[in-house]
N, CA, C and O atoms as a GROMACS GRO file, in nm:
protein
  580
    1MET      N    1  -0.845   0.487   0.974
    1MET     CA    2  -0.791   0.431   0.880
    1MET      C    3  -0.739   0.266   0.924
    1MET      O    4  -0.691   0.227   1.030
    2ASN      N    5  -0.762   0.207   0.828
    2ASN     CA    6  -0.739   0.060   0.856
    2ASN      C    7  -0.573  -0.001   0.827
    2ASN      O    8  -0.540  -0.047   0.718
    3LEU      N    9  -0.507   0.006   0.910
    3LEU     CA   10  -0.356  -0.030   0.868
    3LEU      C   11  -0.345  -0.179   0.872
    3LEU      O   12  -0.251  -0.234   0.814
    4ASP      N   13  -0.426  -0.240   0.930
    4ASP     CA   14  -0.421  -0.395   0.920
    4ASP      C   15  -0.473  -0.446   0.766
    4ASP      O   16  -0.456  -0.566   0.743
    5ASP      N   17  -0.516  -0.388   0.691
    5ASP     CA   18  -0.506  -0.439   0.560
    5ASP      C   19  -0.396  -0.487   0.501
    5ASP      O   20  -0.292  -0.425   0.481
    6VAL      N   21  -0.425  -0.629   0.467
    6VAL     CA   22  -0.319  -0.690   0.388
    6VAL      C   23  -0.315  -0.689   0.251
    6VAL      O   24  -0.416  -0.652   0.191
    7PHE      N   25  -0.205  -0.728   0.182
    7PHE     CA   26  -0.231  -0.760   0.027
    7PHE      C   27  -0.110  -0.856  -0.025
    7PHE      O   28  -0.002  -0.840   0.032
    8TYR      N   29  -0.117  -0.944  -0.118
    8TYR     CA   30  -0.021  -1.010  -0.169
    8TYR      C   31   0.009  -1.001  -0.294
    8TYR      O   32  -0.092  -0.977  -0.360
    9GLY      N   33   0.108  -1.009  -0.360
    9GLY     CA   34   0.160  -1.002  -0.496
    9GLY      C   35   0.301  -1.022  -0.520
    9GLY      O   36   0.378  -1.051  -0.428
   10ASN      N   37   0.330  -1.011  -0.618
   10ASN     CA   38   0.495  -0.999  -0.645
   10ASN      C   39   0.580  -0.889  -0.620
   10ASN      O   40   0.532  -0.777  -0.604
   11VAL      N   41   0.689  -0.909  -0.617
   11VAL     CA   42   0.768  -0.784  -0.538
   11VAL      C   43   0.795  -0.655  -0.659
   11VAL      O   44   0.877  -0.566  -0.637
   12ASN      N   45   0.718  -0.663  -0.780
   12ASN     CA   46   0.721  -0.563  -0.888
   12ASN      C   47   0.593  -0.545  -0.863
   12ASN      O   48   0.545  -0.533  -0.976
   13GLU      N   49   0.495  -0.534  -0.776
   13GLU     CA   50   0.334  -0.533  -0.806
   13GLU      C   51   0.326  -0.403  -0.810
   13GLU      O   52   0.399  -0.336  -0.739
   14GLU      N   53   0.217  -0.334  -0.912
   14GLU     CA   54   0.184  -0.196  -0.901
   14GLU      C   55   0.071  -0.192  -0.836
   14GLU      O   56   0.060  -0.123  -0.735
   15ILE      N   57  -0.024  -0.261  -0.883
   15ILE     CA   58  -0.161  -0.256  -0.802
   15ILE      C   59  -0.188  -0.375  -0.727
   15ILE      O   60  -0.191  -0.484  -0.784
   16LEU      N   61  -0.210  -0.364  -0.600
   16LEU     CA   62  -0.257  -0.452  -0.506
   16LEU      C   63  -0.381  -0.504  -0.480
   16LEU      O   64  -0.463  -0.439  -0.414
   17THR      N   65  -0.412  -0.635  -0.535
   17THR     CA   66  -0.561  -0.661  -0.511
   17THR      C   67  -0.618  -0.764  -0.450
   17THR      O   68  -0.738  -0.787  -0.434
   18TYR      N   69  -0.499  -0.840  -0.407
   18TYR     CA   70  -0.532  -1.000  -0.353
   18TYR      C   71  -0.519  -0.964  -0.202
   18TYR      O   72  -0.411  -0.919  -0.167
   19THR      N   73  -0.603  -0.978  -0.123
   19THR     CA   74  -0.639  -0.976   0.002
   19THR      C   75  -0.612  -1.137   0.091
   19THR      O   76  -0.604  -1.153   0.212
   20GLU      N   77  -0.605  -1.240  -0.016
   20GLU     CA   78  -0.599  -1.391   0.025
   20GLU      C   79  -0.442  -1.443  -0.030
   20GLU      O   80  -0.400  -1.424  -0.145
   21LYS      N   81  -0.393  -1.489   0.042
   21LYS     CA   82  -0.262  -1.558   0.003
   21LYS      C   83  -0.275  -1.654  -0.111
   21LYS      O   84  -0.193  -1.636  -0.201
   22ASP      N   85  -0.359  -1.750  -0.126
   22ASP     CA   86  -0.393  -1.889  -0.200
   22ASP      C   87  -0.461  -1.798  -0.298
   22ASP      O   88  -0.430  -1.845  -0.408
   23GLU      N   89  -0.524  -1.711  -0.313
   23GLU     CA   90  -0.572  -1.607  -0.440
   23GLU      C   91  -0.467  -1.582  -0.516
   23GLU      O   92  -0.454  -1.631  -0.628
   24ALA      N   93  -0.379  -1.500  -0.457
   24ALA     CA   94  -0.258  -1.462  -0.522
   24ALA      C   95  -0.148  -1.543  -0.576
   24ALA      O   96  -0.091  -1.526  -0.684
   25ILE      N   97  -0.123  -1.639  -0.481
   25ILE     CA   98  -0.054  -1.754  -0.571
   25ILE      C   99  -0.112  -1.792  -0.701
   25ILE      O  100  -0.058  -1.798  -0.811
   26GLU      N  101  -0.220  -1.813  -0.668
   26GLU     CA  102  -0.324  -1.864  -0.818
   26GLU      C  103  -0.295  -1.813  -0.911
   26GLU      O  104  -0.242  -1.867  -1.008
   27ARG      N  105  -0.331  -1.671  -0.897
   27ARG     CA  106  -0.323  -1.563  -1.032
   27ARG      C  107  -0.190  -1.554  -1.058
   27ARG      O  108  -0.151  -1.554  -1.174
   28LEU      N  109  -0.115  -1.548  -0.964
   28LEU     CA  110   0.028  -1.561  -1.034
   28LEU      C  111   0.060  -1.636  -1.121
   28LEU      O  112   0.099  -1.586  -1.227
   29ILE      N  113   0.056  -1.778  -1.107
   29ILE     CA  114   0.093  -1.900  -1.152
   29ILE      C  115   0.016  -1.927  -1.234
   29ILE      O  116   0.059  -2.009  -1.315
   30ASP      N  117  -0.100  -1.890  -1.252
   30ASP     CA  118  -0.214  -1.911  -1.378
   30ASP      C  119  -0.167  -1.777  -1.487
   30ASP      O  120  -0.189  -1.790  -1.608
   31SER      N  121  -0.112  -1.670  -1.444
   31SER     CA  122  -0.086  -1.566  -1.548
   31SER      C  123   0.074  -1.588  -1.623
   31SER      O  124   0.126  -1.505  -1.697
   32MET      N  125   0.131  -1.709  -1.587
   32MET     CA  126   0.265  -1.756  -1.620
   32MET      C  127   0.244  -1.860  -1.731
   32MET      O  128   0.164  -1.953  -1.728
   33ALA      N  129   0.325  -1.832  -1.826
   33ALA     CA  130   0.328  -1.939  -1.963
   33ALA      C  131   0.395  -2.060  -1.895
   33ALA      O  132   0.478  -2.055  -1.804
   34SER      N  133   0.346  -2.173  -1.955
   34SER     CA  134   0.428  -2.295  -1.940
   34SER      C  135   0.552  -2.316  -2.012
   34SER      O  136   0.533  -2.328  -2.133
   35PRO      N  137   0.661  -2.323  -1.978
   35PRO     CA  138   0.711  -2.411  -1.803
   35PRO      C  139   0.676  -2.276  -1.693
   35PRO      O  140   0.689  -2.155  -1.709
   36ILE      N  141   0.642  -2.331  -1.612
   36ILE     CA  142   0.621  -2.247  -1.501
   36ILE      C  143   0.739  -2.239  -1.416
   36ILE      O  144   0.789  -2.350  -1.395
   37PRO      N  145   0.811  -2.120  -1.351
   37PRO     CA  146   0.907  -2.150  -1.280
   37PRO      C  147   0.873  -2.259  -1.128
   37PRO      O  148   0.767  -2.282  -1.071
   38LYS      N  149   1.006  -2.307  -1.101
   38LYS     CA  150   0.977  -2.428  -0.964
   38LYS      C  151   0.916  -2.338  -0.869
   38LYS      O  152   0.816  -2.379  -0.809
   39THR      N  153   0.972  -2.194  -0.840
   39THR     CA  154   0.927  -2.122  -0.731
   39THR      C  155   0.911  -1.973  -0.780
   39THR      O  156   0.959  -1.917  -0.879
   40LEU      N  157   0.831  -1.927  -0.681
   40LEU     CA  158   0.827  -1.762  -0.702
   40LEU      C  159   0.844  -1.700  -0.578
   40LEU      O  160   0.859  -1.785  -0.489
   41GLU      N  161   0.847  -1.559  -0.528
   41GLU     CA  162   0.852  -1.490  -0.425
   41GLU      C  163   0.729  -1.434  -0.422
   41GLU      O  164   0.680  -1.366  -0.512
   42LEU      N  165   0.676  -1.464  -0.310
   42LEU     CA  166   0.520  -1.395  -0.266
   42LEU      C  167   0.536  -1.322  -0.168
   42LEU      O  168   0.569  -1.361  -0.056
   43VAL      N  169   0.508  -1.166  -0.212
   43VAL     CA  170   0.554  -1.058  -0.096
   43VAL      C  171   0.400  -1.042  -0.032
   43VAL      O  172   0.297  -1.067  -0.094
   44LYS      N  173   0.406  -1.004   0.080
   44LYS     CA  174   0.284  -0.972   0.182
   44LYS      C  175   0.324  -0.818   0.197
   44LYS      O  176   0.441  -0.784   0.216
   45TYR      N  177   0.224  -0.730   0.189
   45TYR     CA  178   0.224  -0.591   0.186
   45TYR      C  179   0.131  -0.540   0.271
   45TYR      O  180   0.027  -0.606   0.280
   46ARG      N  181   0.140  -0.416   0.351
   46ARG     CA  182   0.073  -0.367   0.449
   46ARG      C  183   0.068  -0.204   0.420
   46ARG      O  184   0.147  -0.130   0.363
   47ARG      N  185  -0.050  -0.183   0.481
   47ARG     CA  186  -0.055  -0.029   0.420
   47ARG      C  187   0.073   0.049   0.485
   47ARG      O  188   0.152  -0.008   0.560
   48VAL      N  189   0.084   0.182   0.448
   48VAL     CA  190   0.215   0.246   0.531
   48VAL      C  191   0.143   0.317   0.650
   48VAL      O  192   0.024   0.343   0.635
   49ARG      N  193   0.205   0.350   0.764
   49ARG     CA  194   0.188   0.439   0.844
   49ARG      C  195   0.210   0.594   0.822
   49ARG      O  196   0.320   0.641   0.793
   50ILE      N  197   0.111   0.659   0.836
   50ILE     CA  198   0.121   0.839   0.797
   50ILE      C  199   0.209   0.877   0.914
   50ILE      O  200   0.168   0.834   1.022
   51ALA      N  201   0.306   0.938   0.915
   51ALA     CA  202   0.381   1.008   1.012
   51ALA      C  203   0.334   1.100   1.066
   51ALA      O  204   0.249   1.161   1.001
   52GLU      N  205   0.365   1.143   1.188
   52GLU     CA  206   0.292   1.272   1.275
   52GLU      C  207   0.352   1.418   1.194
   52GLU      O  208   0.470   1.420   1.161
   53PRO      N  209   0.289   1.502   1.174
   53PRO     CA  210   0.282   1.581   1.113
   53PRO      C  211   0.400   1.667   1.167
   53PRO      O  212   0.405   1.683   1.289
   54LYS      N  213   0.514   1.736   1.076
   54LYS     CA  214   0.612   1.816   1.159
   54LYS      C  215   0.579   1.952   1.176
   54LYS      O  216   0.473   1.994   1.131
   55ASP      N  217   0.654   2.024   1.233
   55ASP     CA  218   0.595   2.178   1.269
   55ASP      C  219   0.573   2.264   1.157
   55ASP      O  220   0.484   2.349   1.160
   56SER      N  221   0.661   2.245   1.040
   56SER     CA  222   0.672   2.341   0.910
   56SER      C  223   0.510   2.283   0.857
   56SER      O  224   0.421   2.359   0.819
   57GLN      N  225   0.500   2.161   0.863
   57GLN     CA  226   0.392   2.154   0.766
   57GLN      C  227   0.258   2.196   0.843
   57GLN      O  228   0.152   2.220   0.786
   58VAL      N  229   0.278   2.199   0.976
   58VAL     CA  230   0.115   2.236   1.029
   58VAL      C  231   0.155   2.408   1.003
   58VAL      O  232   0.063   2.480   0.964
   59ASP      N  233   0.232   2.442   1.016
   59ASP     CA  234   0.252   2.605   0.993
   59ASP      C  235   0.196   2.629   0.871
   59ASP      O  236   0.125   2.728   0.851
   60ASP      N  237   0.224   2.534   0.773
   60ASP     CA  238   0.172   2.542   0.633
   60ASP      C  239   0.031   2.543   0.605
   60ASP      O  240  -0.020   2.636   0.544
   61ILE      N  241  -0.031   2.452   0.645
   61ILE     CA  242  -0.180   2.424   0.668
   61ILE      C  243  -0.227   2.548   0.720
   61ILE      O  244  -0.307   2.621   0.662
   62LEU      N  245  -0.171   2.572   0.841
   62LEU     CA  246  -0.242   2.690   0.920
   62LEU      C  247  -0.240   2.822   0.820
   62LEU      O  248  -0.336   2.898   0.822
   63VAL      N  249  -0.150   2.842   0.750
   63VAL     CA  250  -0.084   2.994   0.686
   63VAL      C  251  -0.236   2.973   0.582
   63VAL      O  252  -0.333   3.050   0.584
   64THR      N  253  -0.225   2.872   0.513
   64THR     CA  254  -0.327   2.838   0.384
   64THR      C  255  -0.449   2.863   0.430
   64THR      O  256  -0.512   2.946   0.366
   65VAL      N  257  -0.522   2.798   0.560
   65VAL     CA  258  -0.605   2.845   0.588
   65VAL      C  259  -0.649   2.946   0.639
   65VAL      O  260  -0.763   2.986   0.617
   66LEU      N  261  -0.571   3.001   0.711
   66LEU     CA  262  -0.558   3.140   0.775
   66LEU      C  263  -0.570   3.235   0.642
   66LEU      O  264  -0.660   3.319   0.641
   67GLU      N  265  -0.497   3.227   0.551
   67GLU     CA  266  -0.499   3.334   0.406
   67GLU      C  267  -0.655   3.336   0.334
   67GLU      O  268  -0.710   3.431   0.279
   68ILE      N  269  -0.711   3.180   0.356
   68ILE     CA  270  -0.864   3.195   0.269
   68ILE      C  271  -0.952   3.272   0.395
   68ILE      O  272  -1.039   3.353   0.363
   69ILE      N  273  -0.930   3.249   0.514
   69ILE     CA  274  -1.048   3.308   0.607
   69ILE      C  275  -1.020   3.450   0.592
   69ILE      O  276  -1.114   3.529   0.583
   70ASP      N  277  -0.879   3.498   0.588
   70ASP     CA  278  -0.855   3.625   0.600
   70ASP      C  279  -0.903   3.730   0.466
   70ASP      O  280  -0.929   3.851   0.472
   71GLU      N  281  -0.903   3.651   0.359
   71GLU     CA  282  -0.962   3.692   0.233
   71GLU      C  283  -1.108   3.720   0.210
   71GLU      O  284  -1.163   3.811   0.148
   72ASN      N  285  -1.156   3.613   0.280
   72ASN     CA  286  -1.310   3.629   0.288
   72ASN      C  287  -1.363   3.714   0.398
   72ASN      O  288  -1.473   3.766   0.379
   73TYR      N  289  -1.294   3.738   0.518
   73TYR     CA  290  -1.345   3.799   0.619
   73TYR      C  291  -1.240   3.909   0.688
   73TYR      O  292  -1.272   3.991   0.774
   74GLY      N  293  -1.132   3.893   0.641
   74GLY     CA  294  -1.044   3.998   0.738
   74GLY      C  295  -1.069   4.137   0.679
   74GLY      O  296  -1.164   4.169   0.608
   75ASP      N  297  -0.961   4.218   0.725
   75ASP     CA  298  -0.940   4.357   0.705
   75ASP      C  299  -0.858   4.366   0.550
   75ASP      O  300  -0.759   4.294   0.537
   76PRO      N  301  -0.888   4.431   0.467
   76PRO     CA  302  -0.826   4.424   0.349
   76PRO      C  303  -0.704   4.501   0.370
   76PRO      O  304  -0.608   4.452   0.310
   77GLU      N  305  -0.677   4.615   0.441
   77GLU     CA  306  -0.596   4.662   0.459
   77GLU      C  307  -0.475   4.634   0.575
   77GLU      O  308  -0.378   4.706   0.597
   78GLU      N  309  -0.508   4.514   0.640
   78GLU     CA  310  -0.425   4.442   0.730
   78GLU      C  311  -0.333   4.336   0.674
   78GLU      O  312  -0.376   4.279   0.573
   79PRO      N  313  -0.195   4.291   0.727
   79PRO     CA  314  -0.165   4.190   0.664
   79PRO      C  315  -0.242   4.060   0.700
   79PRO      O  316  -0.339   4.070   0.776
   80TYR      N  317  -0.199   3.926   0.645
   80TYR     CA  318  -0.260   3.815   0.676
   80TYR      C  319  -0.225   3.780   0.784
   80TYR      O  320  -0.118   3.824   0.824
   81SER      N  321  -0.310   3.679   0.879
   81SER     CA  322  -0.306   3.651   1.021
   81SER      C  323  -0.202   3.572   1.041
   81SER      O  324  -0.178   3.486   0.956
   82GLU      N  325  -0.127   3.584   1.147
   82GLU     CA  326  -0.047   3.467   1.180
   82GLU      C  327  -0.059   3.376   1.299
   82GLU      O  328  -0.088   3.419   1.410
   83PRO      N  329  -0.037   3.248   1.274
   83PRO     CA  330  -0.060   3.143   1.330
   83PRO      C  331   0.006   3.153   1.480
   83PRO      O  332   0.120   3.195   1.500
   84ASN      N  333  -0.090   3.107   1.592
   84ASN     CA  334  -0.036   3.093   1.715
   84ASN      C  335  -0.019   2.976   1.784
   84ASN      O  336  -0.026   2.880   1.709
   85ASP      N  337   0.003   2.945   1.912
   85ASP     CA  338   0.005   2.847   1.974
   85ASP      C  339  -0.093   2.747   1.990
   85ASP      O  340  -0.085   2.625   1.979
   86GLU      N  341  -0.196   2.827   2.020
   86GLU     CA  342  -0.317   2.751   2.050
   86GLU      C  343  -0.377   2.702   1.879
   86GLU      O  344  -0.436   2.595   1.863
   87MET      N  345  -0.355   2.781   1.783
   87MET     CA  346  -0.382   2.728   1.646
   87MET      C  347  -0.298   2.653   1.602
   87MET      O  348  -0.324   2.594   1.497
   88ARG      N  349  -0.211   2.637   1.646
   88ARG     CA  350  -0.078   2.543   1.610
   88ARG      C  351  -0.166   2.383   1.696
   88ARG      O  352  -0.190   2.286   1.624
   89ALA      N  353  -0.196   2.380   1.816
   89ALA     CA  354  -0.243   2.267   1.887
   89ALA      C  355  -0.365   2.210   1.808
   89ALA      O  356  -0.374   2.092   1.775
   90ALA      N  357  -0.470   2.318   1.779
   90ALA     CA  358  -0.588   2.262   1.713
   90ALA      C  359  -0.577   2.182   1.571
   90ALA      O  360  -0.639   2.088   1.522
   91ALA      N  361  -0.459   2.270   1.525
   91ALA     CA  362  -0.425   2.203   1.362
   91ALA      C  363  -0.352   2.089   1.368
   91ALA      O  364  -0.332   2.030   1.261
   92VAL      N  365  -0.297   2.033   1.492
   92VAL     CA  366  -0.236   1.913   1.500
   92VAL      C  367  -0.337   1.818   1.528
   92VAL      O  368  -0.336   1.705   1.480
   93GLU      N  369  -0.451   1.872   1.625
   93GLU     CA  370  -0.560   1.759   1.659
   93GLU      C  371  -0.619   1.763   1.532
   93GLU      O  372  -0.668   1.653   1.505
   94PHE      N  373  -0.632   1.833   1.457
   94PHE     CA  374  -0.738   1.815   1.296
   94PHE      C  375  -0.660   1.724   1.237
   94PHE      O  376  -0.707   1.616   1.203
   95ILE      N  377  -0.508   1.764   1.215
   95ILE     CA  378  -0.411   1.688   1.122
   95ILE      C  379  -0.431   1.520   1.160
   95ILE      O  380  -0.449   1.434   1.073
   96ASN      N  381  -0.427   1.498   1.276
   96ASN     CA  382  -0.430   1.378   1.341
   96ASN      C  383  -0.552   1.311   1.329
   96ASN      O  384  -0.547   1.189   1.312
   97LYS      N  385  -0.654   1.363   1.335
   97LYS     CA  386  -0.777   1.298   1.308
   97LYS      C  387  -0.821   1.276   1.165
   97LYS      O  388  -0.894   1.186   1.123
   98LEU      N  389  -0.766   1.368   1.102
   98LEU     CA  390  -0.792   1.330   0.936
   98LEU      C  391  -0.690   1.209   0.905
   98LEU      O  392  -0.728   1.132   0.816
   99GLN      N  393  -0.574   1.183   0.963
   99GLN     CA  394  -0.491   1.106   0.930
   99GLN      C  395  -0.557   0.948   1.000
   99GLN      O  396  -0.543   0.839   0.944
  100GLU      N  397  -0.621   0.967   1.118
  100GLU     CA  398  -0.684   0.852   1.143
  100GLU      C  399  -0.810   0.807   1.073
  100GLU      O  400  -0.853   0.694   1.098
  101LEU      N  401  -0.868   0.882   0.993
  101LEU     CA  402  -0.988   0.867   0.891
  101LEU      C  403  -0.956   0.819   0.734
  101LEU      O  404  -1.017   0.757   0.647
  102TYR      N  405  -0.839   0.874   0.744
  102TYR     CA  406  -0.787   0.848   0.601
  102TYR      C  407  -0.716   0.732   0.581
  102TYR      O  408  -0.628   0.717   0.666
  103THR      N  409  -0.724   0.627   0.483
  103THR     CA  410  -0.697   0.529   0.418
  103THR      C  411  -0.570   0.553   0.326
  103THR      O  412  -0.590   0.608   0.217
  104PRO      N  413  -0.462   0.522   0.354
  104PRO     CA  414  -0.348   0.545   0.258
  104PRO      C  415  -0.366   0.422   0.144
  104PRO      O  416  -0.408   0.308   0.168
  105TRP      N  417  -0.324   0.474   0.018
  105TRP     CA  418  -0.285   0.363  -0.051
  105TRP      C  419  -0.184   0.301  -0.080
  105TRP      O  420  -0.189   0.190  -0.133
  106ALA      N  421  -0.086   0.355  -0.052
  106ALA     CA  422   0.063   0.333  -0.042
  106ALA      C  423   0.054   0.240   0.053
  106ALA      O  424  -0.012   0.249   0.156
  107CYS      N  425   0.146   0.118   0.008
  107CYS     CA  426   0.164  -0.014   0.099
  107CYS      C  427   0.314  -0.032   0.088
  107CYS      O  428   0.372   0.013  -0.011
  108GLU      N  429   0.380  -0.094   0.180
  108GLU     CA  430   0.515  -0.158   0.218
  108GLU      C  431   0.521  -0.302   0.233
  108GLU      O  432   0.437  -0.386   0.267
  109ILE      N  433   0.638  -0.308   0.200
  109ILE     CA  434   0.662  -0.501   0.205
  109ILE      C  435   0.674  -0.508   0.346
  109ILE      O  436   0.746  -0.431   0.410
  110GLU      N  437   0.598  -0.607   0.401
  110GLU     CA  438   0.640  -0.655   0.544
  110GLU      C  439   0.705  -0.787   0.553
  110GLU      O  440   0.786  -0.803   0.644
  111SER      N  441   0.681  -0.883   0.469
  111SER     CA  442   0.731  -0.995   0.463
  111SER      C  443   0.754  -1.084   0.285
  111SER      O  444   0.704  -1.039   0.182
  112SER      N  445   0.821  -1.183   0.290
  112SER     CA  446   0.797  -1.238   0.149
  112SER      C  447   0.848  -1.396   0.217
  112SER      O  448   0.899  -1.428   0.324
  113GLU      N  449   0.804  -1.475   0.091
  113GLU     CA  450   0.804  -1.610   0.121
  113GLU      C  451   0.838  -1.671  -0.017
  113GLU      O  452   0.790  -1.630  -0.122
  114VAL      N  453   0.944  -1.791  -0.004
  114VAL     CA  454   0.944  -1.838  -0.179
  114VAL      C  455   0.840  -1.937  -0.154
  114VAL      O  456   0.828  -2.007  -0.054
  115ILE      N  457   0.766  -1.934  -0.258
  115ILE     CA  458   0.648  -2.044  -0.283
  115ILE      C  459   0.685  -2.155  -0.387
  115ILE      O  460   0.724  -2.112  -0.496
  116ASP      N  461   0.678  -2.312  -0.368
  116ASP     CA  462   0.706  -2.389  -0.452
  116ASP      C  463   0.574  -2.417  -0.538
  116ASP      O  464   0.475  -2.484  -0.511
  117CYS      N  465   0.605  -2.348  -0.644
  117CYS     CA  466   0.452  -2.356  -0.727
  117CYS      C  467   0.424  -2.498  -0.765
  117CYS      O  468   0.305  -2.527  -0.751
  118GLU      N  469   0.514  -2.611  -0.817
  118GLU     CA  470   0.462  -2.740  -0.835
  118GLU      C  471   0.391  -2.799  -0.700
  118GLU      O  472   0.294  -2.874  -0.711
  119GLU      N  473   0.440  -2.764  -0.581
  119GLU     CA  474   0.402  -2.822  -0.478
  119GLU      C  475   0.244  -2.763  -0.454
  119GLU      O  476   0.153  -2.843  -0.431
  120TRP      N  477   0.221  -2.641  -0.460
  120TRP     CA  478   0.097  -2.562  -0.462
  120TRP      C  479  -0.004  -2.585  -0.557
  120TRP      O  480  -0.123  -2.557  -0.540
  121VAL      N  481   0.049  -2.638  -0.664
  121VAL     CA  482  -0.062  -2.673  -0.769
  121VAL      C  483  -0.112  -2.804  -0.743
  121VAL      O  484  -0.228  -2.834  -0.771
  122LYS      N  485  -0.018  -2.895  -0.683
  122LYS     CA  486  -0.063  -3.031  -0.655
  122LYS      C  487  -0.157  -3.032  -0.540
  122LYS      O  488  -0.244  -3.117  -0.522
  123LYS      N  489  -0.134  -2.940  -0.470
  123LYS     CA  490  -0.225  -2.934  -0.316
  123LYS      C  491  -0.367  -2.855  -0.369
  123LYS      O  492  -0.477  -2.907  -0.356
  124ASN      N  493  -0.348  -2.723  -0.431
  124ASN     CA  494  -0.451  -2.621  -0.443
  124ASN      C  495  -0.523  -2.631  -0.586
  124ASN      O  496  -0.637  -2.586  -0.596
  125ALA      N  497  -0.454  -2.693  -0.707
  125ALA     CA  498  -0.507  -2.694  -0.826
  125ALA      C  499  -0.455  -2.810  -0.926
  125ALA      O  500  -0.397  -2.797  -1.033
  126PRO      N  501  -0.499  -2.939  -0.850
  126PRO     CA  502  -0.450  -3.062  -0.888
  126PRO      C  503  -0.479  -3.088  -1.067
  126PRO      O  504  -0.407  -3.134  -1.156
  127GLU      N  505  -0.613  -3.035  -1.066
  127GLU     CA  506  -0.686  -3.018  -1.217
  127GLU      C  507  -0.566  -2.936  -1.328
  127GLU      O  508  -0.547  -2.971  -1.444
  128TRP      N  509  -0.513  -2.849  -1.276
  128TRP     CA  510  -0.378  -2.781  -1.366
  128TRP      C  511  -0.306  -2.893  -1.429
  128TRP      O  512  -0.261  -2.883  -1.544
  129LEU      N  513  -0.291  -3.024  -1.343
  129LEU     CA  514  -0.187  -3.112  -1.374
  129LEU      C  515  -0.242  -3.199  -1.498
  129LEU      O  516  -0.158  -3.258  -1.565
  130GLU      N  517  -0.344  -3.208  -1.523
  130GLU     CA  518  -0.406  -3.256  -1.609
  130GLU      C  519  -0.384  -3.203  -1.744
  130GLU      O  520  -0.383  -3.289  -1.831
  131ASP      N  521  -0.367  -3.089  -1.779
  131ASP     CA  522  -0.321  -3.028  -1.859
  131ASP      C  523  -0.162  -3.059  -1.912
  131ASP      O  524  -0.061  -3.009  -1.861
  132SER      N  525  -0.164  -3.138  -2.006
  132SER     CA  526  -0.028  -3.208  -2.063
  132SER      C  527   0.085  -3.070  -2.074
  132SER      O  528   0.206  -3.065  -2.053
  133GLU      N  529  -0.003  -2.976  -2.113
  133GLU     CA  530   0.121  -2.821  -2.138
  133GLU      C  531   0.175  -2.782  -2.027
  133GLU      O  532   0.281  -2.721  -2.037
  134LEU      N  533   0.121  -2.806  -1.896
  134LEU     CA  534   0.190  -2.758  -1.786
  134LEU      C  535   0.322  -2.829  -1.739
  134LEU      O  536   0.332  -2.950  -1.725
  135THR      N  537   0.404  -2.755  -1.719
  135THR     CA  538   0.565  -2.823  -1.712
  135THR      C  539   0.615  -2.691  -1.571
  135THR      O  540   0.565  -2.582  -1.544
  136PHE      N  541   0.708  -2.751  -1.520
  136PHE     CA  542   0.781  -2.645  -1.427
  136PHE      C  543   0.919  -2.667  -1.481
  136PHE      O  544   0.949  -2.760  -1.555
  137VAL      N  545   0.999  -2.578  -1.439
  137VAL     CA  546   1.122  -2.572  -1.483
  137VAL      C  547   1.221  -2.506  -1.359
  137VAL      O  548   1.172  -2.439  -1.267
  138GLY      N  549   1.324  -2.526  -1.367
  138GLY     CA  550   1.418  -2.459  -1.268
  138GLY      C  551   1.439  -2.471  -1.116
  138GLY      O  552   1.344  -2.526  -1.060
  139GLN      N  553   1.540  -2.434  -1.033
  139GLN     CA  554   1.521  -2.478  -0.897
  139GLN      C  555   1.549  -2.312  -0.830
  139GLN      O  556   1.566  -2.290  -0.710
  140GLN      N  557   1.548  -2.228  -0.918
  140GLN     CA  558   1.592  -2.084  -0.855
  140GLN      C  559   1.459  -2.008  -0.855
  140GLN      O  560   1.361  -2.026  -0.928
  141GLU      N  561   1.481  -1.896  -0.733
  141GLU     CA  562   1.374  -1.830  -0.693
  141GLU      C  563   1.351  -1.734  -0.815
  141GLU      O  564   1.449  -1.682  -0.868
  142ASN      N  565   1.216  -1.709  -0.865
  142ASN     CA  566   1.167  -1.626  -0.989
  142ASN      C  567   1.085  -1.523  -0.924
  142ASN      O  568   0.978  -1.553  -0.872
  143ASN      N  569   1.136  -1.392  -0.926
  143ASN     CA  570   1.041  -1.265  -0.875
  143ASN      C  571   0.935  -1.207  -0.963
  143ASN      O  572   0.878  -1.103  -0.930
  144ILE      N  573   0.905  -1.278  -1.085
  144ILE     CA  574   0.803  -1.287  -1.178
  144ILE      C  575   0.800  -1.106  -1.197
  144ILE      O  576   0.737  -1.022  -1.133
  145LYS      N  577   0.903  -1.088  -1.319
  145LYS     CA  578   0.921  -0.954  -1.356
  145LYS      C  579   0.833  -0.916  -1.458
  145LYS      O  580   0.836  -0.801  -1.502
   0.00000   0.00000   0.00000
């Protein structure tokens, strides 16, 4: 699992695709109609960390696996096998390894900053200013909804 992945977007972003800050700012500004708000809030997201498995989750997983094994190999006249401490310890190791290899899709907000759109355009995309239709308006933060 690569928890170091960073994504940028606005506060209401549903699909995170931008891994470079300037690319995200460019796409956000470019997607707005003129007049462009003076500022926007850029949010930095990071993948969530998966919590350690709870005892009840370990038992649920073990019961499911043991039912499958018992249905295929167990004595049909006997009840399903019950998890024991050794099985629980093995299941915890297995779950931890799965979580290590799994990359969560879910992300959480790590930080945010206010971007001055006009200053960003002057520095990074001055050719946009040649378009007489491009104007900036307002002094307040815009969360681009």
